[in-house]
N, C-alpha and C positions, 0 to 999 in steps of 0.2 A: 504493500500500500504506500509506504513511504517513497518507494522508487517511482510509482505512478505519479504521486504528487510532485516529486522533484522534476520528473520529465515534463509535467504539465506547466509548472512554474517556469522552467527553463525555456520552454517553447514560447511562452508569453513574452519573456524578456527578449528573446531573439526577434520575435515578430515586431515587438514595440520598437526595438532599435532599428530594424530594417525599414520601418515605415516612417522614420523621422526624415524630414527634408534635409538635403545636403546644405552645408554652409555655403551660401553664395559668395562669400568673401565681402570685401568692402563695397558698400552700396552708397554711391555719391549721387544724391538727388538734388540738394539745394543748389549746388553750383550749376548743375545742368539746367535747372529751372531758371536761374538767374541769367545764364548765358542767353537763353531764349528770350527772356524779358528785355535784356539789353538790346538784342537785335530788333525786337518789336519797338522799343523806345526810339532807336535810331531811325526806324522806318517812319514812325509817327512824326519825328522831327523833320524828316525829309518831305513830309506832306503838309508841313506848316502847322501841325497840331502841337504847338509848343507847350501848352499847359499840360496836356496829356502826357507828353514826352517827359516833362519835368517830374511829374508825379511818379511815373514808372522808373525813371532814373534814380530818384531819391530812394525808392524802395530797393532797387538793384544795389545801390551803394550800401544801404543798411544790411542787406543780406550778405554782401561781400565782407563787410566788417564782422558780421556774426560768425562767419566761418574762417576769419582771419586770412583771407585770400588777397594778398596785397596787389597782385596783378589785376584781379578783377576790380578791386577798389580803384586803382588808377584808371582803368579803362572806363569805368562808370563815371568817375569824376571828370575825365576829359570830355565825354559826351554831355554831361550835365553842365559843364562850363560853356560849351557851345550853345546849348539851349538857353541858358541864362543870358548870354550875349544877345541872342536873337530876341529875347524878351526885354532888352534894354537894361539889363542888370549887369553892366560891365564890371563893376567892382567885385560882385559876387563871382562872376566868371573868372576873373583874375585870381581870386582866392582859390577856386577849385583847381586851376592849372598849377598854381604855386604848390599846393598840397601834393599834387601828382608828381611834380619835379622832386620835391623833398623825399617822397616815399620811394621813387625810383632810385634816387641817389643812395638812400639808406640801404636798399637791397642790392645795389650794384647792377641793376638792369640797364645796360647801355641803350638798348633799343627803345624801351619805354621812356627812358630819360630823354632821348633825342626827340621822340614823338611829342612828349610833353612840352619840350622847348619850342617845337614847331607850332603847337597849339598856341602857346603864349605869343609867339611872333605874329601869327595870323591875327590874334586879338588886337595886338598893338597896331597892326597895319589897318585894320578896320576902324579902330577908334582914333587913329591919328597919333598914337603914342610913340610911334617909331617911323623912321623914313623907310620908303620902299627898298632902298638900297641896303639898309642895315638888315631888313627882314630877309632879303634875298641872300645876303651873306650868311645869315644864321641858318637858313634852310640848306644852303650848299654845304655848310659845315656838318650839319646833323644828319642829313638824309643818307649818308653812306653807312650809318649804323643800323638802318632799317633793312633787315634782311629776311625776317620770317613772315611778317604780316603784310600781305599784298595790299590790303585796303589802306593801311597806314602809309605804305609807299606811294599809293595813288594820291593820298591826301597831301603828301609832301610835294608831289608834282603840281597839285592844285595851288598850293600856297606859293610855290615858285612862279607859277603862271600869273597869279594875281599880282605879285610883286613886279613882274616884268610888264604887265599891262599898265600898272601905275607909273612905270618908267618909260612908257610909250614904246617899248620894245615889242611891237605887236607880233612879228613873225616868231620870235622866240617864245612869247607868251602862248601863242596858239600851239606851238610844238610841245610845250610843257603840258598843256591840257590834253593834247592827243596822246601823250604818254599815259596820263591818268585814264583817258578813255579806253585805251587798249587793255589796261588791267581790268577795268570794270566790265567791258564786253566779254573778255575771256572768262571772268569769274561769274558772269551772269547777274551782275548788279545793275539792272536796267535803270532804276531810278537815279543811281549815281551817274550812270552814263548819260542820262538825260541832262543832268546838271552840267556835265562837261560840255555837251553841245550848246546848252543855253549860254554858258560863259564864253565859248568860242564865238558865238553869235555877237556877243557884246564886244569882243576883241576886234572882230571883223568890221563891225559897225564903226567903232572908234577909228579904225584904219581907213575908213571911207569905202569899204567893200560891201555895198548894200546887197548885191546879189548873193554873195557868200554868206552874209549874216542871215538872210532869209532862208537859205538852204539849210544852215545849221539849225535854225528854229524849227524848220519842218522835220528835221531828224529828231529833235527833242520832242516834238509833238507826237510823232509816230511811236516813240518809246513810251511816253506817258499814257497814250491811249491803250497800249498793251497792258500796262500795269494799273490802269484806271486811277491815275493820280490826278484828281480834279484840280487840286490846288496848283500843281505844276502846270497843268494844261492852261489854266486861266492866266498864269504868269507868263507862259510862252506866247499866248495870243496878245497879251498886253505889250510884251516886248516887241512882237511883230508890228503892232500898231506904232510903237515908238520909232522903229526902223523906217517904216513907210513915211511917217510924219517928218522925220529928219531928211528923207529924200525928196520931200515936197509932194508926195502922193497922198493928199488928204482923204480922198475917197476910200482908197485901200486901207488907210490908217483907221478910219472910222469903222469900216467893216470888221477889221481885226479887233478893235476895241469892243464892238458890240458882241463879238463871239466871247471875249473875255468876260464881259458883264453878264451874259447869259449863263455862263458856267458858274460864276460867283453867286448869282442869284439862285441857281439850281441847288447849290449846296448850302444856302442860307447865309452866305457871307455878304451881308448888306453893306458893311463898312467899305470893303474893297470895290463893291459894285458902285457905290456912290463916288468913290475916287475915280473910277473909270468915266463916270458922267462928266466930271470936270475936264478930263482929257478930250472927250468928244466935243464938248462945248467950246474948248479953246482951240 
């Protein structure tokens, strides 16, 4: 009897052990979620939804801090600084970028340190806190350290292009943006590629190349239609109106402005729709 009981108990133990799930190892969930939210926040920023992007990025940064992931903290802070700059909070943006610089220095990450400094330089270029030449020099010094992240490399080309545009070096400025465009097209970041074409259009317009500017805007519009980016579509049509107006073609300009107004109105952006009315009336 004792032997039967022992066999019965042993069989239960064996069955119980064999039915236990295997240890899956380390399960990293929060970082993966935060990476997805960071990508979403950057997309919202690219669509002009800055308040939404700001909220998402603040949450990304909080989660990054909670898991002590300094790389994720830096990247969230860089994007948050960009959004704050777009919202007119230049001082807060500068603070975010300076924190990123300090954290990258602390951990000895040369790539993120250079990226952070390029973000700072771009902010100074936009705010007028530094000359275009000094920003160009900064980008040229730092860009060589960006080797792993293709999107940050494209960003460095964009900042270089903006600096060259401000220096009226239009051919070099366009070439810089085409370098960024090549990366975005290869990596399938179509909204970023659309911005490249949009800026190339502004460069060509400043250089007096009206036809080339309109062609670039048509390329931007085609991409934004594919990704259904209403905010960018309206901005592109508004820019097309500006190019036509500069060339003296008021009829074509007003037609483009009306397309922009219709899109703004369709998405409930009455402020920008009203601003378009002023352009039509002038």
